[in-house]
Structure formats: C-alpha cells, structure tokens
N, C-alpha and C positions, 0 to 999 in steps of 0.2 A: 594516413594518419598514424602518428606514433606518439608515445608518451615516455617520460622519464619517471620511473617509480622507485620507491625506497623498499628494499627487501634485504634483510639480513645485515643491516648496517652499511650497505652499499647502495649505490644508485645504478640502475640498469635501464638501457634504452630498449623499449619493447614495441612491437607492432602486432597486428592481428596474426594469429597462428604461429607466432614465435615460440620456440621451446627454450626455456631458461633453466639453468641449473642454479639453485639457491641452497642456502644452508638448510639442514633438515627441518621440515615442518611437520606438525601433527596432522594426521589425516590419512585416510586410505586413498588408493588409486581411484580416481573418478570423483572425488569430493571437490567442492568449490572453494576457491581462495580469492580474497580481495586484497589489492595492494593500494596504498595511498599514492596518488599522483602528485608529482612536484611540478611538472611542466607538460603541456600538451601542445602538439603541433598538428593543426587541422587545415589541410589545403593551403599551406604556406603561412597561415596565421598562427603566431606564437602566443600561447596563453600561459602567462606565468604569474598573474595576480593570484595570491592565495585564496581570495574569496571566489574568484571565477574557477580556479582549478579544483576547489573542493566540491564543485557540482559534478565533476567527472568521476566515473567509477572504472577501474581497471580490474577485470575479473579473469580468473584463470582456473584451469582444471588440473588436478594433480595427476601426472602421468605415472609416476612410480618412483621408487628409490634409486639412487645412484651412489657410486663410490668414487672417491678421488684416487690419485696415484699413491702407491705405497711409498712411504718415506722411511728409510732405514737410518738409525742413529747408532753409532758405535762409540762407547766410552772406553778409553784405554789409558792406563797409567804405566809409564815406563819403569822397568826393573822391579815391579811388585807382583806381577802375575795377575793383575786386575784387568779383566776384559768383560764388558757387558754389551749386549746387543739389544736394541729396543726398536720396535716398529710402530708406525701409526698410519691409519688410513681414514681420512675424513669422510663422513657420511653426508650426502646431499639429497635433495628432492628435485625431480624434474617437473616443471610446470608448463603447460601449454596455455598461452594467452587466448582467451575466448571472446573478449569484448573490451572495447574502449568506447564508452558512450556517456552522455549526460545522464545523470540520475533523474528519474521521473519525480516531478514535484509532488510532495505529499499534501493531501487536502486536509 
C-alpha cells in the first residue's frame, strides 16, 4: 500500500516506514504529523475520488531536523572592486511514515 500526499507545496509518494525530507515543520523529534492524501493505492486498487480519499489518514513521526546542501553565490562587478559572497543552506525536517489507514468512523 502506498499513497501520494501533499507536503510543502509538493506531492510525495510514501509507503509505510519511508523516511521523507520535507520543508521545515514545527514540532520536536517524536511528535506526530498528519498529511492530506491525494491518492491511495491499496492492493492494486487505485482510490482517487476525493470523497473516498478523505477517509484515509497518512500519519508520520518527526525524526529530526536536516539541512540541504550549501549554496554559494558570488556577486562581482568588473573594474569597480565590488565582490560579495553570500551563502544559503535550506532547513528541512525528516519524517518517518508510521501509518496509512482508513480513519475510524466517529459516532
């Protein structure tokens, strides 16, 4: 079973026990996170109807923070002595998928 979820403005394919790297989320390591499912594939059956997909919950556990690669930018203007160096390193959060299941009906 796997699902397509929306996280951080992107869509990710996730299965049970996958570790995903998403944009930085609020929360400490060990806290729980829920993602909205867009599509679910269960034993070859594709569920894409929004009403049916809304019954599924994709939950995860925050593993911890992560950082992306260092990006260096250099600004240079010829013949003026102008040189500037700037760096950037994106912050991410790693999340382990703990469950893809139908939500229990509320009475």
